[in-house]
Short mmCIF file of the C-alpha atoms (twelve columns), coordinates in Angstrom:
data_MODEL
# 
_entry.id   MODEL 
# 
loop_
_atom_site.group_PDB 
_atom_site.id 
_atom_site.type_symbol 
_atom_site.label_atom_id 
_atom_site.label_alt_id 
_atom_site.label_comp_id 
_atom_site.label_asym_id 
_atom_site.label_seq_id 
_atom_site.Cartn_x 
_atom_site.Cartn_y 
_atom_site.Cartn_z 
_atom_site.pdbx_PDB_model_num 
ATOM 1   C CA . UNK A 1   15.173  -29.252 18.641  1 
ATOM 2   C CA . UNK A 2   14.936  -31.686 15.723  1 
ATOM 3   C CA . UNK A 3   14.981  -29.920 12.364  1 
ATOM 4   C CA . UNK A 4   15.193  -33.156 10.393  1 
ATOM 5   C CA . UNK A 5   12.537  -34.919 8.367   1 
ATOM 6   C CA . UNK A 6   10.943  -38.222 9.281   1 
ATOM 7   C CA . UNK A 7   11.703  -41.366 7.323   1 
ATOM 8   C CA . UNK A 8   8.245   -41.166 5.744   1 
ATOM 9   C CA . UNK A 9   8.834   -37.570 4.645   1 
ATOM 10  C CA . UNK A 10  12.213  -38.470 3.152   1 
ATOM 11  C CA . UNK A 11  10.565  -41.285 1.201   1 
ATOM 12  C CA . UNK A 12  7.806   -38.935 0.061   1 
ATOM 13  C CA . UNK A 13  10.404  -36.441 -1.162  1 
ATOM 14  C CA . UNK A 14  12.355  -39.080 -3.067  1 
ATOM 15  C CA . UNK A 15  9.254   -40.459 -4.767  1 
ATOM 16  C CA . UNK A 16  8.183   -36.948 -5.749  1 
ATOM 17  C CA . UNK A 17  11.674  -36.052 -6.978  1 
ATOM 18  C CA . UNK A 18  12.030  -39.180 -9.108  1 
ATOM 19  C CA . UNK A 19  8.518   -38.882 -10.550 1 
ATOM 20  C CA . UNK A 20  8.818   -35.189 -11.422 1 
ATOM 21  C CA . UNK A 21  12.313  -35.570 -12.865 1 
ATOM 22  C CA . UNK A 22  10.887  -38.082 -15.328 1 
ATOM 23  C CA . UNK A 23  7.555   -36.423 -16.033 1 
ATOM 24  C CA . UNK A 24  8.425   -32.723 -15.884 1 
ATOM 25  C CA . UNK A 25  11.702  -31.862 -17.630 1 
ATOM 26  C CA . UNK A 26  12.047  -28.267 -18.792 1 
ATOM 27  C CA . UNK A 27  11.127  -29.372 -22.323 1 
ATOM 28  C CA . UNK A 28  7.702   -30.294 -20.925 1 
ATOM 29  C CA . UNK A 29  7.509   -26.967 -19.051 1 
ATOM 30  C CA . UNK A 30  8.183   -25.073 -22.297 1 
ATOM 31  C CA . UNK A 31  5.552   -27.147 -24.078 1 
ATOM 32  C CA . UNK A 32  2.949   -26.282 -21.429 1 
ATOM 33  C CA . UNK A 33  3.883   -22.600 -21.654 1 
ATOM 34  C CA . UNK A 34  2.710   -22.663 -25.271 1 
ATOM 35  C CA . UNK A 35  -0.354  -24.764 -24.492 1 
ATOM 36  C CA . UNK A 36  -3.557  -22.791 -23.846 1 
ATOM 37  C CA . UNK A 37  -4.614  -25.091 -21.008 1 
ATOM 38  C CA . UNK A 38  -1.175  -24.891 -19.416 1 
ATOM 39  C CA . UNK A 39  -1.178  -28.349 -17.878 1 
ATOM 40  C CA . UNK A 40  -1.335  -32.023 -18.854 1 
ATOM 41  C CA . UNK A 41  -4.493  -33.933 -17.930 1 
ATOM 42  C CA . UNK A 42  -2.546  -37.194 -18.055 1 
ATOM 43  C CA . UNK A 43  0.064   -35.917 -15.595 1 
ATOM 44  C CA . UNK A 44  -2.692  -34.496 -13.391 1 
ATOM 45  C CA . UNK A 45  -4.347  -37.915 -13.214 1 
ATOM 46  C CA . UNK A 46  -1.028  -39.576 -12.401 1 
ATOM 47  C CA . UNK A 47  -0.520  -37.120 -9.542  1 
ATOM 48  C CA . UNK A 48  -3.999  -37.995 -8.307  1 
ATOM 49  C CA . UNK A 49  -2.995  -41.661 -8.428  1 
ATOM 50  C CA . UNK A 50  -0.106  -40.901 -6.065  1 
ATOM 51  C CA . UNK A 51  -2.587  -39.302 -3.679  1 
ATOM 52  C CA . UNK A 52  -1.043  -35.842 -3.969  1 
ATOM 53  C CA . UNK A 53  -4.311  -34.039 -4.744  1 
ATOM 54  C CA . UNK A 54  -5.869  -35.011 -1.443  1 
ATOM 55  C CA . UNK A 55  -2.861  -35.253 0.858   1 
ATOM 56  C CA . UNK A 56  -4.215  -32.956 3.560   1 
ATOM 57  C CA . UNK A 57  -7.894  -33.845 3.170   1 
ATOM 58  C CA . UNK A 58  -9.319  -36.220 5.783   1 
ATOM 59  C CA . UNK A 59  -9.752  -39.812 4.666   1 
ATOM 60  C CA . UNK A 60  -13.531 -39.369 4.920   1 
ATOM 61  C CA . UNK A 61  -13.297 -37.026 1.918   1 
ATOM 62  C CA . UNK A 62  -10.978 -39.125 -0.210  1 
ATOM 63  C CA . UNK A 63  -7.733  -37.777 1.213   1 
ATOM 64  C CA . UNK A 64  -4.776  -39.166 3.126   1 
ATOM 65  C CA . UNK A 65  -5.101  -37.077 6.282   1 
ATOM 66  C CA . UNK A 66  -1.458  -35.951 6.206   1 
ATOM 67  C CA . UNK A 67  -0.121  -32.719 7.665   1 
ATOM 68  C CA . UNK A 68  0.752   -29.500 5.881   1 
ATOM 69  C CA . UNK A 69  4.478   -30.038 6.438   1 
ATOM 70  C CA . UNK A 70  4.185   -33.327 4.521   1 
ATOM 71  C CA . UNK A 71  2.562   -31.396 1.687   1 
ATOM 72  C CA . UNK A 72  5.393   -28.841 1.741   1 
ATOM 73  C CA . UNK A 73  7.874   -31.606 0.955   1 
ATOM 74  C CA . UNK A 74  6.039   -32.374 -2.289  1 
ATOM 75  C CA . UNK A 75  5.453   -28.704 -3.134  1 
ATOM 76  C CA . UNK A 76  9.171   -28.012 -2.798  1 
ATOM 77  C CA . UNK A 77  9.895   -30.657 -5.425  1 
ATOM 78  C CA . UNK A 78  7.162   -29.219 -7.671  1 
ATOM 79  C CA . UNK A 79  8.809   -25.810 -7.433  1 
ATOM 80  C CA . UNK A 80  12.197  -27.281 -8.297  1 
ATOM 81  C CA . UNK A 81  10.914  -28.458 -11.697 1 
ATOM 82  C CA . UNK A 82  8.549   -25.489 -12.282 1 
ATOM 83  C CA . UNK A 83  5.600   -27.875 -12.513 1 
ATOM 84  C CA . UNK A 84  2.823   -26.318 -14.623 1 
ATOM 85  C CA . UNK A 85  -0.409  -27.451 -12.965 1 
ATOM 86  C CA . UNK A 86  -3.470  -26.072 -11.160 1 
ATOM 87  C CA . UNK A 87  -2.273  -27.644 -7.917  1 
ATOM 88  C CA . UNK A 88  -2.227  -24.647 -5.583  1 
ATOM 89  C CA . UNK A 89  -5.383  -23.118 -7.039  1 
ATOM 90  C CA . UNK A 90  -7.411  -26.339 -6.879  1 
ATOM 91  C CA . UNK A 91  -6.024  -28.249 -3.895  1 
ATOM 92  C CA . UNK A 92  -4.990  -25.393 -1.596  1 
ATOM 93  C CA . UNK A 93  -7.003  -22.277 -2.408  1 
ATOM 94  C CA . UNK A 94  -10.328 -23.862 -3.339  1 
ATOM 95  C CA . UNK A 95  -10.013 -27.219 -1.593  1 
ATOM 96  C CA . UNK A 96  -8.961  -25.823 1.768   1 
ATOM 97  C CA . UNK A 97  -11.681 -23.159 1.624   1 
ATOM 98  C CA . UNK A 98  -14.289 -25.874 1.187   1 
ATOM 99  C CA . UNK A 99  -12.675 -27.953 3.933   1 
ATOM 100 C CA . UNK A 100 -12.646 -25.019 6.375   1 
ATOM 101 C CA . UNK A 101 -16.035 -23.436 5.653   1 
ATOM 102 C CA . UNK A 102 -18.111 -25.983 3.766   1 
ATOM 103 C CA . UNK A 103 -21.110 -27.850 5.080   1 
ATOM 104 C CA . UNK A 104 -20.858 -31.613 5.385   1 
ATOM 105 C CA . UNK A 105 -22.843 -31.980 2.169   1 
ATOM 106 C CA . UNK A 106 -20.533 -29.564 0.316   1 
ATOM 107 C CA . UNK A 107 -17.433 -31.362 1.553   1 
ATOM 108 C CA . UNK A 108 -18.803 -34.743 0.532   1 
ATOM 109 C CA . UNK A 109 -19.754 -33.426 -2.895  1 
ATOM 110 C CA . UNK A 110 -16.555 -31.630 -3.865  1 
ATOM 111 C CA . UNK A 111 -13.509 -32.739 -1.875  1 
ATOM 112 C CA . UNK A 112 -13.411 -36.354 -3.144  1 
ATOM 113 C CA . UNK A 113 -13.613 -35.038 -6.724  1 
ATOM 114 C CA . UNK A 114 -10.756 -32.601 -6.131  1 
ATOM 115 C CA . UNK A 115 -8.750  -35.410 -4.538  1 
ATOM 116 C CA . UNK A 116 -9.220  -37.821 -7.443  1 
ATOM 117 C CA . UNK A 117 -8.561  -35.138 -10.062 1 
ATOM 118 C CA . UNK A 118 -11.994 -35.286 -11.685 1 
ATOM 119 C CA . UNK A 119 -12.783 -31.696 -10.660 1 
ATOM 120 C CA . UNK A 120 -10.501 -28.670 -10.904 1 
ATOM 121 C CA . UNK A 121 -11.392 -25.689 -8.753  1 
ATOM 122 C CA . UNK A 122 -9.959  -22.239 -8.110  1 
ATOM 123 C CA . UNK A 123 -10.427 -19.191 -5.900  1 
ATOM 124 C CA . UNK A 124 -11.684 -15.957 -7.476  1 
ATOM 125 C CA . UNK A 125 -10.667 -13.271 -4.995  1 
ATOM 126 C CA . UNK A 126 -8.497  -10.473 -6.395  1 
ATOM 127 C CA . UNK A 127 -10.057 -7.601  -8.334  1 
ATOM 128 C CA . UNK A 128 -8.755  -4.745  -10.538 1 
ATOM 129 C CA . UNK A 129 -7.254  -3.074  -7.440  1 
ATOM 130 C CA . UNK A 130 -4.910  -6.063  -7.048  1 
ATOM 131 C CA . UNK A 131 -5.309  -5.935  -3.265  1 
ATOM 132 C CA . UNK A 132 -5.184  -8.994  -1.020  1 
ATOM 133 C CA . UNK A 133 -7.109  -7.481  1.896   1 
ATOM 134 C CA . UNK A 134 -10.824 -7.237  2.641   1 
ATOM 135 C CA . UNK A 135 -11.064 -3.737  1.164   1 
ATOM 136 C CA . UNK A 136 -9.945  -5.162  -2.153  1 
ATOM 137 C CA . UNK A 137 -13.222 -7.078  -2.445  1 
ATOM 138 C CA . UNK A 138 -15.484 -4.297  -3.640  1 
ATOM 139 C CA . UNK A 139 -16.081 -4.593  -7.393  1 
ATOM 140 C CA . UNK A 140 -17.745 -8.012  -7.365  1 
ATOM 141 C CA . UNK A 141 -21.040 -7.793  -5.511  1 
ATOM 142 C CA . UNK A 142 -23.714 -10.333 -4.712  1 
ATOM 143 C CA . UNK A 143 -27.241 -8.952  -4.298  1 
ATOM 144 C CA . UNK A 144 -30.210 -10.907 -2.943  1 
ATOM 145 C CA . UNK A 145 -32.346 -12.300 -5.776  1 
ATOM 146 C CA . UNK A 146 -35.240 -14.762 -5.587  1 
ATOM 147 C CA . UNK A 147 -34.046 -17.710 -3.472  1 
ATOM 148 C CA . UNK A 148 -30.375 -16.816 -3.720  1 
ATOM 149 C CA . UNK A 149 -27.996 -14.138 -4.978  1 
ATOM 150 C CA . UNK A 150 -27.010 -12.456 -8.226  1 
ATOM 151 C CA . UNK A 151 -23.275 -11.828 -8.716  1 
ATOM 152 C CA . UNK A 152 -21.838 -9.092  -10.937 1 
ATOM 153 C CA . UNK A 153 -18.376 -7.608  -11.332 1 
ATOM 154 C CA . UNK A 154 -14.840 -8.491  -12.453 1 
ATOM 155 C CA . UNK A 155 -12.137 -10.629 -10.878 1 
ATOM 156 C CA . UNK A 156 -8.526  -10.396 -12.076 1 
ATOM 157 C CA . UNK A 157 -5.486  -12.679 -11.786 1 
ATOM 158 C CA . UNK A 158 -7.626  -15.744 -11.133 1 
ATOM 159 C CA . UNK A 159 -5.211  -18.635 -11.591 1 
ATOM 160 C CA . UNK A 160 -6.398  -21.524 -13.791 1 
ATOM 161 C CA . UNK A 161 -9.965  -20.208 -14.112 1 
ATOM 162 C CA . UNK A 162 -9.961  -21.159 -17.804 1 
ATOM 163 C CA . UNK A 163 -9.635  -24.877 -16.971 1 
ATOM 164 C CA . UNK A 164 -11.689 -24.880 -13.774 1 
ATOM 165 C CA . UNK A 165 -14.958 -26.684 -13.216 1 
ATOM 166 C CA . UNK A 166 -15.724 -24.794 -10.011 1 
ATOM 167 C CA . UNK A 167 -14.863 -21.377 -8.607  1 
ATOM 168 C CA . UNK A 168 -14.978 -20.234 -5.008  1 
ATOM 169 C CA . UNK A 169 -16.015 -16.614 -5.478  1 
ATOM 170 C CA . UNK A 170 -15.522 -13.925 -2.838  1 
ATOM 171 C CA . UNK A 171 -18.142 -11.188 -3.254  1 
ATOM 172 C CA . UNK A 172 -19.212 -8.123  -1.314  1 
ATOM 173 C CA . UNK A 173 -22.693 -8.663  0.146   1 
ATOM 174 C CA . UNK A 174 -22.779 -5.790  2.602   1 
ATOM 175 C CA . UNK A 175 -21.035 -2.428  2.999   1 
ATOM 176 C CA . UNK A 176 -19.838 -1.691  6.499   1 
ATOM 177 C CA . UNK A 177 -17.256 0.470   8.183   1 
ATOM 178 C CA . UNK A 178 -15.284 -2.674  8.967   1 
ATOM 179 C CA . UNK A 179 -14.578 -4.105  5.510   1 
ATOM 180 C CA . UNK A 180 -13.785 -7.519  6.969   1 
ATOM 181 C CA . UNK A 181 -17.534 -7.830  7.502   1 
ATOM 182 C CA . UNK A 182 -19.783 -8.218  4.477   1 
ATOM 183 C CA . UNK A 183 -17.736 -10.631 2.355   1 
ATOM 184 C CA . UNK A 184 -19.478 -13.863 1.358   1 
ATOM 185 C CA . UNK A 185 -18.072 -16.941 -0.354  1 
ATOM 186 C CA . UNK A 186 -19.978 -18.744 -3.092  1 
ATOM 187 C CA . UNK A 187 -19.523 -22.049 -4.914  1 
ATOM 188 C CA . UNK A 188 -20.082 -21.245 -8.579  1 
ATOM 189 C CA . UNK A 189 -19.868 -23.692 -11.475 1 
ATOM 190 C CA . UNK A 190 -17.457 -22.230 -14.023 1 
ATOM 191 C CA . UNK A 191 -19.839 -22.881 -16.937 1 
ATOM 192 C CA . UNK A 192 -22.717 -20.951 -15.328 1 
ATOM 193 C CA . UNK A 193 -24.501 -18.535 -17.664 1 
ATOM 194 C CA . UNK A 194 -23.160 -14.998 -17.372 1 
ATOM 195 C CA . UNK A 195 -19.516 -15.940 -16.669 1 
ATOM 196 C CA . UNK A 196 -16.827 -14.914 -19.176 1 
ATOM 197 C CA . UNK A 197 -13.226 -16.064 -18.714 1 
ATOM 198 C CA . UNK A 198 -10.359 -14.373 -20.584 1 
ATOM 199 C CA . UNK A 199 -6.726  -15.482 -20.447 1 
ATOM 200 C CA . UNK A 200 -4.289  -12.727 -19.497 1 
ATOM 201 C CA . UNK A 201 -0.858  -12.155 -21.007 1 
ATOM 202 C CA . UNK A 202 1.639   -12.618 -18.188 1 
ATOM 203 C CA . UNK A 203 5.389   -12.776 -17.699 1 
ATOM 204 C CA . UNK A 204 5.315   -16.331 -16.360 1 
ATOM 205 C CA . UNK A 205 3.452   -18.512 -18.859 1 
ATOM 206 C CA . UNK A 206 3.786   -21.566 -16.600 1 
ATOM 207 C CA . UNK A 207 1.007   -20.112 -14.437 1 
ATOM 208 C CA . UNK A 208 -2.070  -19.165 -16.429 1 
ATOM 209 C CA . UNK A 209 -4.025  -16.241 -14.996 1 
ATOM 210 C CA . UNK A 210 -7.423  -15.023 -16.062 1 
ATOM 211 C CA . UNK A 211 -9.912  -12.214 -15.987 1 
ATOM 212 C CA . UNK A 212 -13.322 -13.499 -14.890 1 
ATOM 213 C CA . UNK A 213 -16.378 -11.327 -15.576 1 
ATOM 214 C CA . UNK A 214 -19.649 -12.025 -13.771 1 
ATOM 215 C CA . UNK A 215 -22.719 -10.580 -15.476 1 
ATOM 216 C CA . UNK A 216 -25.782 -11.103 -13.296 1 
ATOM 217 C CA . UNK A 217 -24.821 -14.659 -12.419 1 
ATOM 218 C CA . UNK A 218 -27.538 -16.351 -10.377 1 
ATOM 219 C CA . UNK A 219 -26.561 -18.684 -7.539  1 
ATOM 220 C CA . UNK A 220 -28.874 -20.401 -5.086  1 
ATOM 221 C CA . UNK A 221 -28.587 -19.900 -1.346  1 
ATOM 222 C CA . UNK A 222 -27.326 -23.451 -0.824  1 
ATOM 223 C CA . UNK A 223 -24.207 -22.457 -2.797  1 
ATOM 224 C CA . UNK A 224 -23.099 -20.107 -0.037  1 
ATOM 225 C CA . UNK A 225 -19.871 -21.401 1.518   1 
ATOM 226 C CA . UNK A 226 -19.963 -20.779 5.252   1 
ATOM 227 C CA . UNK A 227 -21.984 -17.900 6.672   1 
ATOM 228 C CA . UNK A 228 -23.284 -14.906 4.731   1 
ATOM 229 C CA . UNK A 229 -21.132 -11.786 5.327   1 
ATOM 230 C CA . UNK A 230 -18.563 -13.842 7.289   1 
ATOM 231 C CA . UNK A 231 -16.267 -15.015 4.510   1 
ATOM 232 C CA . UNK A 232 -13.224 -12.856 5.215   1 
ATOM 233 C CA . UNK A 233 -11.934 -14.753 8.308   1 
ATOM 234 C CA . UNK A 234 -12.073 -17.916 6.202   1 
ATOM 235 C CA . UNK A 235 -10.140 -16.221 3.394   1 
ATOM 236 C CA . UNK A 236 -7.485  -15.082 5.853   1 
ATOM 237 C CA . UNK A 237 -6.825  -18.677 6.878   1 
ATOM 238 C CA . UNK A 238 -6.796  -19.841 3.261   1 
ATOM 239 C CA . UNK A 239 -4.419  -17.060 2.209   1 
ATOM 240 C CA . UNK A 240 -2.045  -18.126 4.988   1 
ATOM 241 C CA . UNK A 241 -2.138  -21.680 3.648   1 
ATOM 242 C CA . UNK A 242 -1.655  -20.440 0.082   1 
ATOM 243 C CA . UNK A 243 1.301   -18.282 1.106   1 
ATOM 244 C CA . UNK A 244 2.947   -21.165 2.931   1 
ATOM 245 C CA . UNK A 245 2.415   -23.459 -0.067  1 
ATOM 246 C CA . UNK A 246 3.855   -20.881 -2.452  1 
ATOM 247 C CA . UNK A 247 6.862   -20.396 -0.171  1 
ATOM 248 C CA . UNK A 248 7.573   -24.122 -0.454  1 
ATOM 249 C CA . UNK A 249 7.520   -23.865 -4.249  1 
ATOM 250 C CA . UNK A 250 9.782   -20.814 -4.088  1 
ATOM 251 C CA . UNK A 251 12.452  -22.472 -1.966  1 
ATOM 252 C CA . UNK A 252 12.337  -25.509 -4.245  1 
ATOM 253 C CA . UNK A 253 12.937  -23.290 -7.266  1 
ATOM 254 C CA . UNK A 254 15.641  -21.265 -5.523  1 
ATOM 255 C CA . UNK A 255 17.446  -24.451 -4.483  1 
ATOM 256 C CA . UNK A 256 17.430  -25.683 -8.076  1 
ATOM 257 C CA . UNK A 257 18.809  -22.340 -9.295  1 
ATOM 258 C CA . UNK A 258 21.608  -22.616 -6.735  1 
ATOM 259 C CA . UNK A 259 22.419  -26.195 -7.729  1 
ATOM 260 C CA . UNK A 260 22.520  -25.340 -11.440 1 
ATOM 261 C CA . UNK A 261 24.667  -22.262 -10.813 1 
ATOM 262 C CA . UNK A 262 27.194  -24.080 -8.608  1 
ATOM 263 C CA . UNK A 263 27.529  -26.895 -11.147 1 
ATOM 264 C CA . UNK A 264 28.126  -24.364 -13.909 1 
ATOM 265 C CA . UNK A 265 30.674  -22.464 -11.818 1 
ATOM 266 C CA . UNK A 266 32.635  -25.684 -11.359 1 
ATOM 267 C CA . UNK A 267 32.565  -26.580 -15.069 1 
ATOM 268 C CA . UNK A 268 32.951  -23.233 -16.850 1 
ATOM 269 C CA . UNK A 269 36.621  -22.413 -17.398 1 
ATOM 270 C CA . UNK A 270 37.967  -18.911 -17.952 1 
ATOM 271 C CA . UNK A 271 41.595  -17.829 -17.889 1 
ATOM 272 C CA . UNK A 272 42.607  -21.447 -17.390 1 
ATOM 273 C CA . UNK A 273 40.548  -22.102 -14.246 1 
ATOM 274 C CA . UNK A 274 36.912  -22.756 -13.256 1 
ATOM 275 C CA . UNK A 275 35.016  -19.503 -12.718 1 
ATOM 276 C CA . UNK A 276 33.939  -20.821 -9.310  1 
ATOM 277 C CA . UNK A 277 37.504  -20.323 -8.123  1 
ATOM 278 C CA . UNK A 278 37.167  -16.558 -8.515  1 
ATOM 279 C CA . UNK A 279 36.013  -14.683 -5.422  1 
ATOM 280 C CA . UNK A 280 33.340  -12.710 -7.284  1 
ATOM 281 C CA . UNK A 281 31.601  -15.949 -8.274  1 
ATOM 282 C CA . UNK A 282 32.223  -18.097 -5.204  1 
ATOM 283 C CA . UNK A 283 30.970  -15.386 -2.841  1 
ATOM 284 C CA . UNK A 284 27.942  -14.836 -5.043  1 
ATOM 285 C CA . UNK A 285 27.094  -18.530 -4.788  1 
ATOM 286 C CA . UNK A 286 27.737  -18.505 -1.044  1 
ATOM 287 C CA . UNK A 287 25.312  -15.631 -0.590  1 
ATOM 288 C CA . UNK A 288 22.740  -17.470 -2.697  1 
ATOM 289 C CA . UNK A 289 23.044  -20.484 -0.404  1 
ATOM 290 C CA . UNK A 290 22.609  -18.331 2.693   1 
ATOM 291 C CA . UNK A 291 19.397  -16.924 1.275   1 
ATOM 292 C CA . UNK A 292 18.068  -20.302 0.148   1 
ATOM 293 C CA . UNK A 293 18.678  -21.955 3.514   1 
ATOM 294 C CA . UNK A 294 17.168  -19.032 5.425   1 
ATOM 295 C CA . UNK A 295 14.134  -19.026 3.139   1 
ATOM 296 C CA . UNK A 296 13.708  -22.764 3.630   1 
ATOM 297 C CA . UNK A 297 13.725  -22.388 7.418   1 
ATOM 298 C CA . UNK A 298 11.163  -19.588 7.286   1 
ATOM 299 C CA . UNK A 299 8.921   -21.542 4.916   1 
ATOM 300 C CA . UNK A 300 8.842   -24.695 7.011   1 
ATOM 301 C CA . UNK A 301 8.246   -22.726 10.203  1 
ATOM 302 C CA . UNK A 302 5.266   -21.076 8.485   1 
ATOM 303 C CA . UNK A 303 3.988   -24.485 7.386   1 
ATOM 304 C CA . UNK A 304 4.208   -25.816 10.938  1 
ATOM 305 C CA . UNK A 305 2.465   -22.719 12.296  1 
ATOM 306 C CA . UNK A 306 -0.527  -22.942 9.947   1 
ATOM 307 C CA . UNK A 307 -0.732  -26.706 10.378  1 
ATOM 308 C CA . UNK A 308 -0.936  -26.316 14.160  1 
ATOM 309 C CA . UNK A 309 -3.111  -23.182 13.854  1 
ATOM 310 C CA . UNK A 310 -1.027  -21.428 16.501  1 
ATOM 311 C CA . UNK A 311 -1.613  -17.720 17.287  1 
ATOM 312 C CA . UNK A 312 1.648   -16.667 15.632  1 
ATOM 313 C CA . UNK A 313 0.710   -18.304 12.304  1 
ATOM 314 C CA . UNK A 314 -0.088  -15.003 10.482  1 
ATOM 315 C CA . UNK A 315 3.241   -13.551 11.645  1 
ATOM 316 C CA . UNK A 316 5.158   -16.665 10.597  1 
ATOM 317 C CA . UNK A 317 3.500   -16.687 7.175   1 
ATOM 318 C CA . UNK A 318 4.176   -13.013 6.474   1 
ATOM 319 C CA . UNK A 319 7.799   -13.348 7.575   1 
ATOM 320 C CA . UNK A 320 8.210   -16.338 5.265   1 
ATOM 321 C CA . UNK A 321 6.495   -14.705 2.296   1 
ATOM 322 C CA . UNK A 322 8.493   -11.494 2.653   1 
ATOM 323 C CA . UNK A 323 11.813  -13.333 2.892   1 
ATOM 324 C CA . UNK A 324 11.104  -15.997 0.269   1 
ATOM 325 C CA . UNK A 325 9.879   -13.396 -2.233  1 
ATOM 326 C CA . UNK A 326 13.138  -11.483 -2.001  1 
ATOM 327 C CA . UNK A 327 15.324  -14.584 -1.770  1 
ATOM 328 C CA . UNK A 328 13.912  -16.331 -4.855  1 
ATOM 329 C CA . UNK A 329 14.011  -13.223 -7.007  1 
ATOM 330 C CA . UNK A 330 17.554  -12.394 -5.911  1 
ATOM 331 C CA . UNK A 331 18.779  -15.971 -6.293  1 
ATOM 332 C CA . UNK A 332 17.276  -16.274 -9.779  1 
ATOM 333 C CA . UNK A 333 18.835  -12.967 -10.801 1 
ATOM 334 C CA . UNK A 334 22.236  -13.981 -9.439  1 
ATOM 335 C CA . UNK A 335 21.944  -17.324 -11.192 1 
ATOM 336 C CA . UNK A 336 21.669  -15.473 -14.487 1 
ATOM 337 C CA . UNK A 337 24.730  -13.397 -13.559 1 
ATOM 338 C CA . UNK A 338 26.764  -16.527 -12.767 1 
ATOM 339 C CA . UNK A 339 25.937  -17.929 -16.196 1 
ATOM 340 C CA . UNK A 340 26.843  -14.704 -17.968 1 
ATOM 341 C CA . UNK A 341 25.558  -14.119 -21.491 1 
ATOM 342 C CA . UNK A 342 24.137  -17.617 -21.932 1 
ATOM 343 C CA . UNK A 343 21.863  -17.074 -18.934 1 
ATOM 344 C CA . UNK A 344 19.994  -14.351 -20.837 1 
ATOM 345 C CA . UNK A 345 19.172  -16.539 -23.825 1 
ATOM 346 C CA . UNK A 346 15.806  -18.164 -24.495 1 
ATOM 347 C CA . UNK A 347 17.512  -21.523 -24.929 1 
ATOM 348 C CA . UNK A 348 18.786  -21.573 -21.342 1 
ATOM 349 C CA . UNK A 349 16.429  -22.564 -18.526 1 
ATOM 350 C CA . UNK A 350 17.567  -19.912 -16.058 1 
ATOM 351 C CA . UNK A 351 15.100  -17.336 -17.330 1 
ATOM 352 C CA . UNK A 352 12.230  -19.750 -16.644 1 
ATOM 353 C CA . UNK A 353 13.108  -19.661 -12.958 1 
ATOM 354 C CA . UNK A 354 13.429  -15.877 -12.986 1 
ATOM 355 C CA . UNK A 355 9.936   -15.579 -14.480 1 
ATOM 356 C CA . UNK A 356 8.487   -17.929 -11.888 1 
ATOM 357 C CA . UNK A 357 10.269  -15.956 -9.154  1 
ATOM 358 C CA . UNK A 358 8.680   -12.719 -10.361 1 
ATOM 359 C CA . UNK A 359 5.256   -14.337 -10.491 1 
ATOM 360 C CA . UNK A 360 5.621   -15.752 -6.981  1 
ATOM 361 C CA . UNK A 361 6.988   -12.490 -5.611  1 
ATOM 362 C CA . UNK A 362 3.724   -10.624 -6.166  1 
ATOM 363 C CA . UNK A 363 1.227   -13.456 -5.666  1 
ATOM 364 C CA . UNK A 364 -0.580  -13.072 -2.307  1 
ATOM 365 C CA . UNK A 365 1.291   -9.800  -1.796  1 
ATOM 366 C CA . UNK A 366 4.941   -8.842  -2.280  1 
ATOM 367 C CA . UNK A 367 7.653   -8.455  0.347   1 
ATOM 368 C CA . UNK A 368 6.735   -4.830  1.102   1 
ATOM 369 C CA . UNK A 369 3.111   -5.780  1.746   1 
ATOM 370 C CA . UNK A 370 4.071   -8.612  4.074   1 
ATOM 371 C CA . UNK A 371 6.629   -6.522  5.939   1 
ATOM 372 C CA . UNK A 372 3.775   -4.154  6.705   1 
ATOM 373 C CA . UNK A 373 1.759   -7.097  8.016   1 
ATOM 374 C CA . UNK A 374 4.712   -8.154  10.161  1 
ATOM 375 C CA . UNK A 375 4.893   -4.618  11.564  1 
ATOM 376 C CA . UNK A 376 1.190   -4.752  12.400  1 
ATOM 377 C CA . UNK A 377 1.604   -8.131  14.096  1 
ATOM 378 C CA . UNK A 378 4.245   -6.649  16.414  1 
ATOM 379 C CA . UNK A 379 1.995   -3.625  17.067  1 
ATOM 380 C CA . UNK A 380 3.910   -1.047  15.039  1 
# 
């Protein structure tokens, strides 16, 4: 079995690595953390120029028609530099939802704009319960009104809603014993009357999250994405794609933490010798590498599974998310330990990776949640 990358993928990785090293040093990351928007429009447009915003969209919709594994290569490099951007929210969560469930007219209207960077979109799914299952969609409801629907309720932890032009909103349209039935997806312009967006204070300021309040927001029937009451199966597919994409970012960040820590262990001298020569440090770094490599394997297997839409895709994604969540958090924490006191300071970059690791750990469900999904997939 060939676990290597193709020549084209290696070239894609090198281009992404060189571009992001120049455009996204940690000084830029810190600047974006203090910026209310949280991303650079100029950098976003440059990424669009490279074709990254439409990599997995068909060419008919302004994309490149590449596979999800190709996208993972770029996402891994984005995670390595902690890129602050609405990439996953716009390209993966919203873009893939439109690609999977949208009508031809909806795809033609929105996907080329997402691909060229002129439109930023996001997915408004999670609510005050913080759940990532169908039962969690209960507060935001869409009731029939005139020739469409009227949406009311509150969404929480909506990434990049404050800079979005379009939101894919998951709302409860029918109560049923089976909560997977009765969820409908809507395309809602972010500036629609009745929508209030509030930035939330979060641990990881490189990923802006918002509270979005819908107060009797009117949407026409042609803004329904897919079939009425049948939105949950679409969301399940999109969440699998989002999890796989986030896993790629996580392994990219964990790899960078490992690289920084090993370099420091070779350079930092204590008691007349590099600290990497001491067993406590060298074994710590070795364990970090074991976790990073295992996480990388799980992430790319998940990417292949969702790309091929094989039956075991949900299992592969949950295994990857559970392992990568633990591995990134543990690696980032151990990286701080390797650096000692300096690793705890604001001036050092290690804490930026720890914050991103904590954000990623709970996004789309933490390791405990996904272990439960794994157990369900093997009928336990």
